[in-house]
N, C-alpha and C positions, 0 to 999 in steps of 0.2 A: 453221677455226670456233674451235678450241679458243681462240686467240688473242682473236677477237672476243669470246667469252664471257666471257674473263678482263677485257677493256677494259670491259666493259659491268658486271662484278660488283665490281670494286674501287674505281672512282673514288668510287661513294656511300661507299664506308668512309672514303676521304680526306677527302671534304667532310664526313663526320661527325665524324671525328677534329678536323679543323681547327675545326668548330663549337664542338665541347667546349672546345678550348684557348682559343679565343677568350672562351667565358664564363668559364673560370678566370682569364684575363688581366683582363678587365673585374672580376670580385670583387675580385684584387690592387689594381687601380686605384681601386675604389670604397672601399676599407679594410677588406672583408670577409675579411681575413688569416687563414689557417689558422695553426695552432700551428707550432713550428719543427720538432717531430717529424714531424707528417705530410708538411710539404716535403721533409725529409731520405727519409722514405720513397717519396715519388713520385719524386722524383731518384733514388733507387737502383733505383727499377723502371725508369725511362728507361735509365739506364746499363745495366741488364742486358739490355735491347733492344737497344741499341747494340753491345753486345758480341756478342751474338748474330749481328747484322748483321755484325760485322768478323771473325767465325770463318767465315763464308762468302763470302767477297768476289768469287769468280767467280760464285757463284749470284745474289748481287744484282747484279753487272753484268749478266751475261747475260739476267736477267729483270727488269732496270730498269723495263721497261715495263709490268710487272704491278703496281708500287706500290710494293714493297719499299723501294727507295731514298728515295722520297720520305718514307715513315714515318720512316725512320731521319733523317732531315733534320729534319723537323718535330720528331721528339723532342728533338734537340740544340737547337733552337731554344726550344723551352719551357721546357728545363734553364737556358739561360743567362738567359732572363727573369727565371725563378723566383730563380737565384741574385741577379741584380740587385735584384729586389724585396726579397729578405730582407736585402741588405746594406745598402739605401737605409731601410729601415724599421727594423731590428734597434736603431740607437742612439736611437730615440724610444721615451720611456718610454710604456708602455701601461698606462692606469689602468683598473681593473674598471669599467666603466659598466653599471648595471642596463637603461638603455635600450638600451645597444648589444646586450647579451646577448639581449634579448628580440627585436632585431632581426636578429641572426645566425642565431637558431634557424630561424625559418621559411624563410630563404634556403638553409640548408644542407640543410634537407629537402625543398625544391622542386628543387634540384640533384640529389639523389639521388633523388627520384621520377622526375626527366627522365631521368637515366642508365637507371634501371630499365626506363622504358618503351621508351628506344632498343634496350636489350638484348632485351627481349621482341619489338620489332619485327624484330630480327635473327635471334631465334631461340636467342640466346646465353643459358645459364643461369647464374647467378651461384653463384659459390663460396661453400661456407661458410666462415665466418669474417670474412666482409668483405672480402676482397682485392680484390676489384673494385670497390671504392668509393674506393680510394686513388687509383686513375690508369687511366681507360678505355683509354688507347692502346695499354696493354701486352698488352691483349686480341687485337689485331688482327695480330699476328705470324702469319706464314704457316705456321711451323711450331708453331703454339700446342699443337696436341694431341701432337706429338713432346717439347715442353719439360716438360710436367706429370710429374713424377715421383712416384712411389708412396711415397718418403720425405716429402714435403713435403705429399702427403694425409694420411699418417698423423699428421704434426707437428700440422696444422689440426684434425685430428679430436680430437687430446688436448687442443690449446687448447680447442677446442668443449667438451669434456666436462669440463675444467677449470672453465669458465665456468659450465657445468650445475652442477657440484658446489658452487661457490660460491655460484650463485643458491639452491641447496636448502638450505645451510648457514645462508644468510641467513634463508630461510623459517622453518625450524626454529627459529634464535635468536628470531625474531618470536613464533614460536607458543610458545616457552618463556616470554618475556617475557610474553604474554598471558597463559597459565597464572599464572605468579607474581602477575601482577597480581590476575588473578580470587582466587587465594588470599588474597592480601593483603586483598581486598575482602572475602571471605566471613569471614576472621579479624574483620574490623572491623566486621562485620555482626553475627558472634556476640558480639563484646565490648558492641556496643550492644543486642543482644538480652539477655545477661545484665545489663547495667545496668538493660534495661527490667524483668526480671523481679526485680530487687532492691527491689521495691516492698513494701509492708506489705498483708500479705494474712491476713484473720481466718479461721480454720478453725471450719467451723459445728459442729463437736465439743468446741469449746474452752470455758473457762469466761467467755473474755472476750464471746464472742458470747450465751452464756446471760445473763451480765450486762446486756449491752446490750439482749436482749429485755426483761429485767425493767423497765430505763429506758423503752423505746418503750412499753411495755405501759401505763405511767400516763396519757400523754396520750389514747392511743386508748380506754381507760376513760373519762376524764374526758368526752371529745366524745360518747361513746355515751350517758352518763347526764345531762349537765349540758344538751346544745345543746337537746335535745327539752324538758327542762323550762323552760329560759330562754325558748323561744319560744311555750310555753302561757301562762306565768305574767309578765304585764308586771311585775309590782311585784318579782319575783325580777332581772328582767333592770334596771330602773331604779334601784335601791336600790344594788346593787353593781357600776355599769359599769366603774369602775378596775380591780376585781379582774378581771372578766372579761376585759376587753381585755389586762390582763397574763398571765392564764393562755392564752388563746387564741393569741396571737403567742408565746410561749413554748413551747407544743406545736408551732407552726409550726416554731420553729426546730429542735426536735427532730426533726421530720419531716423537713427537709432533711438533717440529719445522718445519718438513717436511710437516705435515697438513698445518700449517700456510702457507708456501711457495707455497703449492698446491692452497690455497685460493686466494693467492696474484699473481698467474701465469696468465698472460693473454693468449687470443688467438685471432685469427685472424676472424675478420667478414667483409666481403665486401673487404678483403685487408687491414684492418685497425684494430691495436691493440685494443683490448676492454679493458677499463680501469674503466669501471663503478663495483662497489663493489657487488651491487647486481646480476649482471648477472655473475661476475666471481663465486659468490658462488653457484647461480643455476647451471651453467655449470656444476661446480665440482660435486656437489650434486647429480646430474643425472647419472653420470658416475658409472659404476660397482666397478671402482677402489677406490670411496669414502667409499663403503661398505666394502671392502678387509682392508682398511686403518683403518676403525673404529674397525674391529674384531682384527686386528693387535695390536691394543692399549687395549683391553679388559685386566682387572686387574686379569688374571688367576693365577697369581703367587701369590695372597692372601690365596692361599690353603697352602701354605708354613706355615701358622699359625697353621695348623690344622695336615698336614702330615709329615712337617718337611722340612730340605732343601736339601733332598736327592732325588728330584724330580723335575730335570730342564726340564723334557719334558713337564711340565705344561705351557711352554714359547714357544711352539711350533707354537701358533697362531703369534708370530712373523715373521714367515717364509712368511707370506702371502705377504710381501713387496719385494717380488723378482721383482716385475715389475720395481722397480727403480734401480736395477743391471743392467737387460737388456737394459734399456733405455741407462744408461752410457755407456755400451759396443757399441750400435748402434752410439751413437754421437761421441765417440771415434774413431769408424772406419772411419766416415766422415772427420774427423779434422785431422787423422795422415797423415804424407806422406809415411808411409809404410802399407798400408792396407792390403796387402797379409801376410805380417809377421805378422800383428795383428789377421787375421783371424786363422791363424795357432796357435798362442798362445791362442786364446781364444777356440777354440776346445780342446786344450790340458787341458786346464783348467775346462772345462765342463766334460771330461773322468776322470780326476782325483777326482772330486768331487764326480762323480758316483762311481768311486771304493771306496772312502772314505766311504761313506754312506753304501754300501755293505759291507765293512770289520765290521763297528759297528754293523749293523744288524746280521751278522755272530756271532759276539761276544754274543750278546743279546740272540740268538737262543741256543748257547752253554751253558749259562748260565742257562737259562730256563731248559734246557734237562738235563744238569748236566756234570761239566767239568770233561773229561777222561772216561765218562759212554762207549762210543765207540770209534772207529778210526777215525770217521768224526768230531766230535765235538773238540774244544781247549782241549789242554791236562791239567792234573789236574793241578791246581795252587798251590797244596801243594809242588810242586816239586820247589825248588829255582832258577831254571832255566827257567822255567815258571811263576814264580809268579810276576816276575818285571814288570811295568805297560809299559815300552819300548817294552819288547818282546811281551806282549800281543797285542798291537796294530801292531807291525810290523808282528807278524804272520797273524793276521787277514787280514792286507793289503795284504800281499804275497797270501795268499789263494784267496781273493778277486780278485786279478789280473790275476791270473792263470785260474781262473774261467769264468771272464769276456772276457778275449781276446782269451779264447780257446788255450789257450799254454800251455804245460807241463801236468803232470799228478797230480790229487789232490786223496786224499783217498776218497773211495766209499762211499755214505750214506748208513745208515742201517735203521732208522726209516721213516715211511711213511712222516712225516713234514719235514725231512731231504730230502727224495727223490724231494718232492714237490719245496722246497726252491732252489735246485739245477736246477731244470728244469725251473725255471724262470729266473734265473741267466744265463743258457746258452741262454734262448729267448733274454734276454738284452744283453747279450755278443754278440750275431749274429748282433742285430741293431747297436750296437757301432762299431763291425768291418766293416759292411756296410758303416756307416757313416764317419768313418776315411779315408776309402780307396777313397769314391767319393768326400769328400770334400778336402781332401789333393792332390787328383789327379787333381782337378779342380783349385786349387790354384795354383799347379805348372804351370799348363799348361797355365793360366793368367800371372803367372810371366813371362813365356816364349814366349808370343803370339807375344811381338813385335820383338824379336829375331828371332822366326820362320819367321814371315814377311819379315823381312828384307833379312833373308838367302834364302828365297825362289827368292826374287829379284835379289840378287847376282847369284844364281844357274842358273836364266834364262838368263841374259847376258853373263855368261860363256858358257852356251850352243850354245847362238847365234853365240859369236866371235868363239867358236871352229867349228860353221858349215859353218862360213864364212871366215875361215882361216886368222883370224887376226894375225899382228906379234907379236911375244912375248912381245916385249918393249910396246907394246901398250896394250896388254893385263894386264901386270903388272902393269901400270900405273893405268889403271880402277880398279884392285883391290886394290891398295894402296888407291886410291880415297874412297872407300866403305868403305876400314879399317878407315881411317880418320874419315869419317862421323861416323860410330858406335862408336869409342873411344871416340870422343869429344860429342857425345850424338845429333848430329845434322840431325838426319835421320827422326826426326818427322817432318810430312806435317803439316803445320800451319793450313792450309784451312781446312783439313780432322778432326784436331782435335777441331776447333773451329767451325764447320759446324752446331753443335746443340745449340749452343748459339744465343740470339738475336742479333740484329744488334748494337744495342746499348752497350751492352758488349763486343761485337767483337771490337768495336771502342775504347772502353775504354783501352781493353787490349792492341790493336795496338798502342794507344797513349803513355800508360805507357811503352812500349818496344822500340818504334821506333821514336818516337816525337823528342826526344833530338838530335838523329841523323840527323833527316831531318832538323832541325833548324841552323845546322852548315853550309847549303849550303846558300850563300849570296843571290841569287835572292829569296829564300824563307823565308827570316828572318822578313820582314814586312809584310807578307801575311795575309789576314784573317784567321781566326780560324777554319772557316769552310772549307775552301780549305785546310788548312794542315791536318785534319781528313780526308778529301776525300782522298789525296796522300798517309797520313799513311797506309790506307785500301789497297792502290795499290801497295805497296812496296813488291817485292819478294825477299826472300835472296837467294843468289847463293854462290857456293862455286867452287874455283878455284885452282887446283893442282899445284905444281912448274913448270915453263917453260911454263905454257898457256899464250897466248896473249889474252887479254882482248877486245883491239880493235888495229887494224893497220891504217895506215896512208893512208888517200884516201877511207877509207870503208865510207859507208852512216850511218849516226848516227841515230839511231832507238830507243836508249834508254840512259839514264845517269845512274852513279854509283857512290855509297858511301860507302866508306870503313868502315866496321864495326869493322874487325880484320885482321891483316896480313900488309904485305908490298907489294908495286908495285912500278916497275922501267919503266921510260921514258927512251927508248932506241933508238939507232940509227937504220938505216935501216939493219945493221949486226947483230942486236938483243944481241950484247955484250958490246957495249959503253953504259953506263948510264949516262943520263943528271940530273934527278932527281929522289930521292926515295919519294914516296908518303906511308903516313903511316894512323893510326887509325883516323876517322873523316874527311881526305880529299875528294875531289868528283872531278869528270870530266864528261865531254860530256853534261852539261847544255845547252851550247849555241846550239847544233845541233838540238836538238828537239824543238827550239822555232821558226825555221824558219824566222829569223830576215833579213829583207829587206837590201840589199847592202852589205851584208857579204861576204868577199872575197872567203872564202872556202865554202859558201853555208851550206849545211847540212853535209860536207864530215869531216872525222876525220884527223886532223892536225898532230898526233903525234902515236909513236907506243908505246903502254903500256903493260907489261909484270908481270906477279906474280914472284915473288921472292921465297915463300915457298907457303903454303897453306894460301888463302885469304878468307875471308868470307866478301862478299859483298852484298849492296841492290841495286837492279834493279827497276829503275822505267822509262816504255816504254813512247815512244810518244803518242801512241794512249790513253794510260790511261791519259796522262797529258792533252791531249787536250779536252779527255772527260769531265774531271774535270772542265775544264777551261769554257765550254760552261755554266755553270750555274753561274761563275763569270767572265762576260767581262771586269769590272774595273781591276780585279786581273791581267787578261791576259794582258791589256793594260801596267801596270805597270812592270810586268815582262818583255814583249818585251822592255820597256825602260832601264828597268836595265840591261839587255842584251845588248844593244844598246850603252849604255854607257861604259861596258866592253870592248866591240869590240874597241871603239874608244880610249880609254887608251891603246889598244895593236895595234894600227893602223890596225885593219883588217876589216874595215869598208870602203866600197866605198860610201862617202856621197852625191856624184851625184845621183848614182842610189837609194840610199835611199830617195833623195826628187823627183825623176823621178816621182813618183807616183806610181800606182799598179805594181806589179811583174806581166810580162806576163804569167809566169805559173797561178797565180790566176786567170787571165783574161779566160785561157783556160779553167780553171777549171769552172767558172762560165758559159761560152759559151756553154759547155758540159751540165752543170744544165739545162740552157734554151732551148737547143735543146731537152733533154729529157722530159722537162714540156710540150714544143709545142708538140712532140709525143703523148703523153698521151692527151692533148687537142684534138688533131686531130682525134684522134680514138672516143673519145668521141662524137665530133662532128659529124662523120661518123655514129655513133650509132643513134643519134637522127635525122639525116637526113632519114635514111632506116626507123625508127618509123614514121616519119612524112609522108612519101609517101606512105607506106602502108597504114595509116589513111585516108589518101586522097584518094586512091584508092576505098575504102569501102564505103565512103561517096558517091563519084560519081556512084557507082552500085546501092546504095540504092535509090539515085535519079532518076535513070534511069528507075528502077522499080515502083516507085512511078508516073512516067510520062505514063509509059504503063499501069497501074491500072486505072488511071484519065481518058485516051483515052478511055478505053473499057467501064467502068462504069460512066462516065460522072464526072461533078465536084463534086457530093456529096460524104459524107464521107463514108468510108469502114465499113461493118459490123465487129462485132466482131468475128465472126466465119472466115471470109475472112482473117482477120488480123493474126488469129490463125494460119490458114493456111499457111498464107504467112510467119511467123515464123517459122513453122515447116521446111519449104522448105530450108529455108536459114541455119538453124541448118543442116540439111541434107549435103547442098553442104558443 
């Protein structure tokens, strides 16, 4: 039975192997030749099969009926055919042909697919590495399972792993190349963006923008004043037609340039000026002003070609650019040094424009109704007196002014449309009158706000001196002092004015005003910039009237003075004899606020200083100086050393006392500080001790309760209920 089974099983294999070899031979004959390396691999594979057959001759002979010998013979035949084909075709030069390459590819794929189908039909698995694809006959050896060594499997696995690694490396290289390309593209994009950003952008807070506003305001104001006047007064339009055409189209050119300026006007985003052209365009196009600007430039005056040049009202769309005029007025108001006067002038201008428009509309209504038809309209122009252009405009302006301001009498209306127009004029006049009264009143009050505040202070001091019955001479000196402050504009409280500014701007203003004065002091000439800024912020302006003593001999020095304006005299004890006259830039009292050791005068004043006239001085107190020096210890040492050198030059220092060490007063202050710190420590220690004793007593009480419980119930643990009851009793207690 075994023989019969083998006979039925293996012939199929023989037939299959013969079919595959025939297909190989057909490919050779048709010119679809594999490379020389593949032939060598296939021949080496067949030789290995033959050698295996040769190693077991007895087995092959005894079991020849099973198909092993036939398999070897077929292998030898195929090897001979392959060697003949290679010898026959090797001497021919093969040229690479794209057409042949395209033909070969699909055939090889078909052969490999056919071989894989045959293997799947026989239940044979394909080995990794593609070994089966070289020669299918080697797989039909009877000892196939015994001939696969573990070493070969490992080698194939290693080859497969190497191929995978190579593929992964290639993928990584491709990824890196893509990343590099992306980086290069990003760099190129950044460079392009930088080039785009390098456009001319106008800062809205710059002088260029303000100057442009002053330019664009001119054509806007021209259109608002002259278009309505030309539309209502025909003579004005006809007599100067060339001038109007030149001015109209000149204003149109400025309007176009204004749109270009709008596209290049920057705006702030996160505190920075945006300079990207696309963002600027998007920002401007999204605003409603862009639509108005486009409407103001529509070429409506092309209708001149059909209707004629007597219709300047076709250009009324140019009036939509009025926002530029308002913007110019707002920025001028912030820049001018006389804002109240500008507001009054601006208000008067608005009123005049309203009266001008109302006068032109009155004349147009009179023309529509008919000149001289009734008492309300403009008189008949056939009369020479009322036919002149100047009389027409002045008469209309007079009527408009009387109506809007509700001052004087005007001819009563006759027709319904006349009544309606007069009612509207009266309503507008009421609003104008209320606006005038309100704005002018607020402006006048703002202009006199500082004077009213100053006068209130003077009145309160006068009342106090009258109540306390101060002498007339002293009262007169006080009033003169106030008059001097007001006339010289020194009533402003700097801290009150600058309180709304940030600290940095306060410091910059103070540096700009007072730093040069502070640098004149010898001891502050080489100080750090930070210390000078701190001291500048602490300078306080003071004004002394004639005959006032700034300091007297023997007084305790608590501040130093710097003369900004005026003259001071160092006088004797009698107050008359003058030793030295101090003028602008002089200073005194700097040594007394430093507390230099060994000073013979200590912190006492050594001279009498009196003001000759009105004197404007800066005062720096000792406390402010010491507060500033706490953050600058090195500067403090330098200042003390400079003060010591000045005293040594004037022979006003006791060297022994200076070398003696610490000043006893300083030691007393240190001892007082130590005593205060010890007192605080004692109080803290007493609190801790009290807390400790109370906690100790609680622990003792709990231990006593536990002992009593143990004595009652034994050494066993207490139940949960007893413990809870015990806690409840403790909480009650």
